[in-house]
Wavefront OBJ file of the C-alpha trace (Angstrom):
o trace
v -119.331 99.149 40.143
v -118.802 100.643 36.519
v -121.224 100.196 33.859
v -122.048 96.292 33.007
v -120.127 94.507 30.272
v -122.428 92.785 27.668
v -121.096 89.543 26.512
v -123.253 87.584 24.411
v -122.714 83.825 24.469
v -125.283 81.362 22.888
v -125.175 78.883 26.351
v -124.213 78.807 29.868
v -122.393 76.802 32.438
v -120.767 76.562 35.637
v -117.159 76.873 34.308
v -118.111 79.863 32.422
v -119.792 81.603 35.659
v -116.514 80.772 37.214
v -114.364 82.007 34.767
v -116.391 85.172 33.960
v -116.711 85.786 37.864
v -113.023 86.197 38.637
v -112.197 87.680 35.633
v -114.522 90.592 35.465
v -115.998 90.527 38.985
v -112.378 89.942 40.757
v -109.894 91.407 37.866
v -111.173 93.775 35.638
v -114.144 94.735 38.740
v -116.606 96.065 36.815
v -120.539 94.190 36.556
v -121.191 91.672 33.849
v -124.101 90.265 32.075
v -124.240 87.324 29.652
v -127.542 87.712 27.415
v -127.965 85.490 23.529
v -128.754 89.057 22.252
v -126.085 90.082 20.082
v -126.658 93.134 19.232
v -125.396 95.004 21.967
v -122.681 92.885 23.515
v -118.710 94.081 24.408
v -117.752 90.499 24.108
v -119.106 87.661 21.950
v -117.803 84.557 22.826
v -117.658 81.997 19.919
v -119.253 83.683 17.185
v -117.376 86.714 15.059
v -120.251 89.430 15.207
v -118.810 93.042 13.525
v -118.213 95.479 16.816
v -117.681 93.177 19.302
v -114.471 91.789 20.848
v -114.715 88.357 19.831
v -113.414 85.082 21.624
v -113.125 81.864 20.249
v -114.852 78.923 21.834
v -112.667 76.021 22.637
v -115.262 73.536 23.834
v -113.910 73.305 27.591
v -116.332 75.342 29.273
v -119.578 72.792 27.966
v -117.662 69.628 29.141
v -118.193 67.535 32.592
v -115.478 66.274 34.742
v -112.248 65.813 33.326
v -111.047 64.882 30.181
v -107.400 64.824 28.675
v -106.857 66.619 25.613
v -104.550 68.723 23.833
v -104.041 72.324 24.065
v -102.885 74.780 21.104
v -99.571 76.626 22.129
v -100.108 80.558 20.432
v -99.361 84.017 21.176
v -101.136 87.524 21.806
v -99.574 90.974 22.390
v -96.193 89.190 22.692
v -97.820 86.742 25.481
v -98.148 83.276 24.934
v -101.150 81.663 25.444
v -103.874 78.498 25.670
v -106.224 77.069 23.732
v -104.869 79.488 20.461
v -107.800 80.043 18.049
v -106.802 81.995 14.724
v -109.441 84.982 13.401
v -111.198 86.287 16.317
v -110.107 89.773 17.917
v -108.064 88.020 20.861
v -106.678 84.837 18.811
v -107.252 82.512 22.220
v -109.989 81.369 24.034
v -108.946 83.086 27.532
v -111.879 81.774 29.208
v -111.344 78.177 28.909
v -107.740 79.199 29.173
v -108.249 80.890 32.278
v -110.180 77.563 33.674
v -107.706 74.581 32.368
v -105.236 76.952 34.383
v -107.265 78.217 37.827
v -108.799 74.644 38.176
v -105.743 73.269 38.047
v -107.289 70.755 35.221
v -104.649 68.915 34.357
v -103.645 67.723 37.963
v -106.708 65.279 37.576
v -105.567 63.458 34.615
v -103.184 60.357 35.694
v -99.706 61.228 36.840
v -96.715 59.285 38.319
v -96.523 61.472 42.008
v -93.379 62.567 43.084
v -91.330 61.926 46.095
v -93.811 62.968 48.626
v -96.812 62.042 46.375
v -97.098 65.218 44.919
v -97.995 66.405 41.261
v -94.733 67.066 39.492
v -94.032 70.272 37.902
v -92.707 68.539 35.271
v -96.269 67.083 34.287
v -97.525 70.274 33.991
v -97.991 71.981 30.837
v -96.240 75.717 31.856
v -93.938 73.958 32.797
v -93.590 71.941 29.260
v -93.339 75.478 27.706
v -91.138 77.023 29.529
v -93.571 79.407 31.186
v -93.553 78.361 34.661
v -91.069 81.152 35.575
v -94.200 84.112 34.255
v -97.808 85.062 35.200
v -99.315 84.333 31.268
v -103.011 84.713 32.813
v -102.039 87.641 34.677
v -100.822 89.273 31.722
v -103.487 88.258 29.485
v -105.572 90.560 31.822
v -103.565 93.655 32.027
v -103.527 93.295 28.156
v -107.259 92.097 27.944
v -108.019 95.268 30.419
v -106.717 97.809 27.793
v -108.250 95.810 24.478
v -111.561 96.666 26.565
v -110.681 100.435 27.423
v -109.958 100.936 23.564
v -112.482 99.212 21.816
v -115.568 100.303 24.108
v -116.368 103.870 26.096
v -116.134 101.425 29.827
v -113.883 103.060 32.566
v -112.325 99.999 34.200
v -109.899 100.811 37.535
v -106.339 98.689 37.362
v -105.317 97.771 41.235
v -101.987 98.304 42.142
v -99.126 95.918 42.747
v -99.154 94.506 46.075
v -96.556 92.088 48.288
v -97.104 89.855 51.287
v -93.912 88.060 52.482
v -95.428 84.496 54.330
v -93.208 82.220 56.155
v -93.819 78.572 57.321
v -91.999 77.715 61.123
v -91.239 74.134 60.570
v -88.059 74.412 62.778
v -88.113 77.714 65.047
v -84.774 77.007 66.133
v -82.053 74.753 65.450
v -80.041 73.825 69.000
v -82.634 75.582 71.618
v -85.523 73.934 73.341
v -84.767 70.351 71.908
v -84.952 68.664 75.299
v -81.587 66.557 75.868
v -82.237 63.213 74.095
v -82.736 64.968 71.116
v -79.663 67.478 71.736
v -77.813 64.547 72.535
v -78.393 62.430 69.402
v -77.563 66.025 67.177
v -74.191 66.003 68.964
v -73.550 62.742 68.419
v -74.229 62.275 64.820
v -72.549 65.253 64.318
v -68.998 63.940 65.935
v -70.083 60.729 63.790
v -69.558 63.071 60.953
v -67.125 64.541 61.850
v -69.029 67.996 61.588
v -66.885 69.402 64.987
v -67.584 72.716 64.275
v -71.856 72.134 63.948
v -70.743 70.324 67.716
v -69.000 73.608 69.464
v -71.458 75.593 67.850
v -74.270 73.623 69.607
v -72.488 74.359 72.585
v -71.945 78.011 72.117
v -76.199 78.067 71.862
v -76.971 75.692 75.012
v -74.503 76.384 77.526
v -73.485 79.794 76.785
v -76.856 81.473 74.901
v -75.465 82.772 72.262
v -78.142 83.224 69.316
v -79.769 80.285 67.848
v -78.997 80.280 63.912
v -82.143 79.759 62.552
v -82.964 82.261 65.436
v -84.385 85.556 62.550
v -87.227 86.607 64.820
v -86.173 89.888 65.643
v -84.223 90.570 62.488
v -87.832 89.640 61.052
v -89.782 91.565 63.456
v -87.578 94.783 62.737
v -87.945 94.770 58.916
v -91.317 94.103 59.235
v -91.824 97.212 61.110
v -89.907 99.749 59.314
v -91.287 98.989 55.794
v -95.462 97.934 57.386
v -95.530 95.104 56.456
v -98.270 92.408 58.115
v -96.639 89.004 57.601
v -98.041 86.089 57.695
v -96.808 82.950 59.754
v -97.502 79.497 59.225
v -96.700 76.615 61.719
v -95.515 73.447 62.072
v -97.554 72.536 65.058
v -96.842 68.509 65.100
v -97.586 66.607 68.594
v -95.868 64.394 67.187
v -91.667 64.231 65.798
v -91.354 62.819 62.796
v -88.947 62.652 59.851
v -90.855 64.731 58.070
v -91.823 66.791 61.502
v -89.120 68.071 63.558
v -90.602 71.236 65.286
v -90.083 71.694 68.820
v -93.606 70.825 70.373
v -96.439 73.948 70.193
v -96.622 73.340 73.464
v -93.379 74.005 75.201
v -93.023 76.900 76.660
v -90.670 79.001 74.599
v -92.961 78.376 71.663
v -95.551 79.895 72.986
v -93.919 82.443 73.275
v -93.014 82.916 69.851
v -96.271 81.908 68.642
v -97.944 84.534 70.624
v -95.473 86.757 69.170
v -96.226 86.140 65.443
v -100.581 87.099 66.409
v -99.436 89.978 67.623
v -97.621 90.843 64.590
v -99.157 89.379 61.617
v -101.625 86.987 61.250
v -101.134 83.124 62.370
v -101.965 80.141 59.969
v -101.436 76.441 61.284
v -99.205 73.971 58.428
v -100.303 70.388 58.663
v -97.430 67.919 59.402
v -97.382 65.976 57.045
v -98.850 62.945 57.200
v -102.618 64.930 58.024
v -103.747 64.576 54.633
v -104.504 61.000 56.092
v -105.044 61.785 59.717
v -107.831 63.945 59.849
v -107.298 63.351 63.996
v -104.422 64.880 63.591
v -105.402 67.146 61.615
v -107.932 68.995 64.085
v -105.742 68.386 67.656
v -103.055 70.630 65.777
v -105.363 73.034 64.497
v -107.470 73.166 68.335
v -103.725 73.523 69.821
v -102.680 76.970 67.527
v -105.740 78.396 68.553
v -106.096 77.454 72.046
v -101.934 78.836 71.872
v -102.999 82.211 69.902
v -107.152 81.856 71.666
v -108.650 83.112 67.910
v -110.098 80.312 65.315
v -107.154 79.600 62.822
v -108.961 79.920 58.504
v -105.683 79.939 56.961
v -103.222 77.050 56.571
v -100.319 76.164 53.983
v -99.459 72.268 53.621
v -96.358 71.191 54.802
v -93.556 70.389 51.692
v -96.302 71.739 49.716
v -98.574 68.072 49.984
v -101.626 69.183 47.804
v -103.260 67.030 46.431
v -106.851 67.572 44.711
v -109.197 67.394 45.528
v -108.565 65.396 48.857
v -106.326 67.922 50.337
v -109.144 71.425 49.479
v -112.025 69.566 50.934
v -110.121 68.582 53.978
v -109.467 72.310 54.514
v -113.304 73.347 53.902
v -114.379 70.475 56.687
v -111.998 71.743 58.928
v -113.132 75.511 59.125
v -110.105 76.384 56.573
v -111.551 79.498 53.861
v -108.570 81.052 52.976
v -104.843 78.071 51.674
v -101.910 79.583 50.633
v -100.292 76.183 49.064
v -100.816 77.111 45.613
v -96.697 76.365 44.150
v -94.541 73.958 43.806
v -91.976 72.661 46.638
v -89.647 71.500 43.318
v -90.209 74.694 40.969
v -90.160 77.683 41.504
v -92.726 79.950 39.476
v -96.309 80.392 39.033
v -98.403 76.848 39.516
v -101.736 78.046 38.212
v -99.679 80.943 35.380
v -101.114 83.748 37.795
v -100.697 85.380 41.394
v -103.957 86.340 42.257
v -106.285 84.832 43.831
v -109.635 82.381 42.930
v -111.437 80.598 44.879
v -111.509 76.976 44.211
v -113.241 75.413 41.653
v -114.570 71.598 42.352
v -114.289 69.330 39.243
v -115.731 66.251 40.136
v -118.480 67.915 41.544
v -118.810 71.114 38.903
v -118.650 73.835 41.640
v -116.743 77.063 42.606
v -116.732 76.452 46.252
v -115.779 78.987 49.318
v -111.952 77.838 49.353
v -109.924 80.991 48.703
v -106.500 80.329 47.092
v -103.855 82.582 47.789
v -100.240 81.541 45.068
v -97.341 81.952 45.294
v -94.353 81.852 43.290
v -91.285 81.674 45.649
v -89.756 79.388 47.922
v -86.759 79.924 49.672
v -85.674 76.107 50.511
v -87.204 75.399 46.916
v -84.393 77.987 45.343
v -81.678 76.341 47.998
v -81.968 72.395 48.206
v -83.905 71.870 44.720
v -82.285 74.128 42.411
v -79.117 74.795 43.868
v -78.608 78.297 43.635
v -76.583 80.454 45.415
v -78.237 83.556 47.268
v -77.477 86.146 44.163
v -79.077 84.335 42.126
v -82.399 83.094 43.458
v -82.948 86.541 44.140
v -82.468 87.287 40.160
v -84.921 84.612 39.126
v -87.418 86.198 41.907
v -86.811 89.753 40.933
v -87.844 88.761 37.238
v -90.754 86.896 38.496
v -91.544 90.587 40.282
v -91.202 92.543 37.273
v -93.515 90.546 34.972
v -96.202 90.597 38.177
v -95.447 94.747 38.297
v -96.335 94.662 34.803
v -99.823 93.170 35.423
v -100.592 94.563 37.872
v -100.432 91.302 40.223
v -99.550 90.242 43.042
v -96.404 88.574 44.735
v -96.520 86.271 47.417
v -93.155 85.272 49.137
v -92.667 82.157 51.452
v -89.320 81.841 53.681
v -88.422 80.128 56.428
v -86.726 81.358 59.865
v -83.880 79.133 58.810
v -82.408 80.402 55.467
v -82.305 84.078 57.338
v -80.694 83.703 60.644
v -76.885 83.428 60.855
v -77.067 79.926 59.671
v -73.646 79.044 57.330
v -75.600 77.210 54.814
v -77.358 80.378 53.987
v -74.877 82.687 53.852
v -75.866 86.172 52.468
v -79.757 85.226 52.160
v -80.882 87.256 55.135
v -78.980 90.322 53.234
v -80.879 90.251 49.904
v -83.828 89.411 51.136
v -83.380 92.911 53.448
v -82.789 94.637 50.549
v -85.398 93.260 48.304
v -87.619 93.835 51.273
v -87.005 97.740 51.347
v -87.093 96.986 47.073
v -90.996 95.935 47.661
v -91.571 98.657 50.387
v -90.564 101.586 47.636
v -92.628 99.636 45.011
v -96.053 99.444 47.354
v -95.475 102.476 49.465
l 1 2 3 4 5 6 7 8 9 10 11 12 13 14 15 16 17 18 19 20 21 22 23 24 25 26 27 28 29 30 31 32 33 34 35 36 37 38 39 40 41 42 43 44 45 46 47 48 49 50 51 52 53 54 55 56 57 58 59 60 61 62 63 64 65 66 67 68 69 70 71 72 73 74 75 76 77 78 79 80 81 82 83 84 85 86 87 88 89 90 91 92 93 94 95 96 97 98 99 100 101 102 103 104 105 106 107 108 109 110 111 112 113 114 115 116 117 118 119 120 121 122 123 124 125 126 127 128 129 130 131 132 133 134 135 136 137 138 139 140 141 142 143 144 145 146 147 148 149 150 151 152 153 154 155 156 157 158 159 160 161 162 163 164 165 166 167 168 169 170 171 172 173 174 175 176 177 178 179 180 181 182 183 184 185 186 187 188 189 190 191 192 193 194 195 196 197 198 199 200 201 202 203 204 205 206 207 208 209 210 211 212 213 214 215 216 217 218 219 220 221 222 223 224 225 226 227 228 229 230 231 232 233 234 235 236 237 238 239 240 241 242 243 244 245 246 247 248 249 250 251 252 253 254 255 256 257 258 259 260 261 262 263 264 265 266 267 268 269 270 271 272 273 274 275 276 277 278 279 280 281 282 283 284 285 286 287 288 289 290 291 292 293 294 295 296 297 298 299 300 301 302 303 304 305 306 307 308 309 310 311 312 313 314 315 316 317 318 319 320 321 322 323 324 325 326 327 328 329 330 331 332 333 334 335 336 337 338 339 340 341 342 343 344 345 346 347 348 349 350 351 352 353 354 355 356 357 358 359 360 361 362 363 364 365 366 367 368 369 370 371 372 373 374 375 376 377 378 379 380 381 382 383 384 385 386 387 388 389 390 391 392 393 394 395 396 397 398 399 400 401 402 403 404 405 406 407 408 409 410 411 412 413 414 415 416 417 418 419 420 421 422 423 424 425 426 427 428 429 430 431 432
């Protein structure tokens, strides 16, 4: 650690300490000291002091519990800001802005759930101001780092951009290993709907052992090996079939072999089935089943259908041994749900304390781009590239979510695999 940054503040709170720990300790990678002596301060919070970098105080960090309020929008160094206040070195309360975004403060407001019971992206402040696909919190950090280096003699480390590919394995195979009842039922449905090519394709796969259209596993393994990626695989291990859980049973020999292969190549996490938010017994059973297959404890997760409800879901994860979660993104919209791509520890607003659950945000999911936004592969990857450029400029990180079915040979996902291969090659060059 370098020389500590001295921060003047007239008071202290758990919210302030949470933000300072993330900003200075995790992002700027330096020590900090909070003091009520203004004489030697590098940073002054809430008071204009000569020769210090002065930040306005909007009051959010001194409140208790959730109080719905308006947030003033501004601009600093061509970056949109929240909690804007003029006449300070930094014309917005960056500490309150970071706390508002990282704590997901607005998700505790009353809202009308979407069809899956989730907080709607359209209610978010970033969506309303057309900022979802821009990591403004990471841009603030990069600009703040530069300002500190210009205004003080402090030496701060600049991190490198990084990329992590992750995958949700909801339905490993389209036709294989489904059992005769599901196979026959699928054929009848396709015939009734006039999808004769689907019927023919199913027969080719099941009877002649042709490559299943969802089977992109060798393709992915070769990509990861070539570019030296250690991916994360989140496995839907529902023990019962439901309208939203159509996975092959995790104890099927083919699935066990596949899951063990994922564990050998990268890291396996749990993708809790659709109804586990209300069924703790199913949650525990699924986790235990996966752990039994790979032979090691599982401590990472991502919610199926991104069904993440604050604070209940995160408390459930902590209660079941999950220490790292990758659900911080929207299922309906591309972009940065919390305004950042950097990990952070979840702050439990109702209990006013930082927890041990580390949250990793994602900004792009293939199914969101395809099903929700109706984007062709080339347009979807253009959107992804644009977000990646913001992250590269801010020295941040990129986490993507793909499914095996989008990268196989299914005609519905034409050209996605080719674009993905090119994208991984580009990311490898940038991070090597």
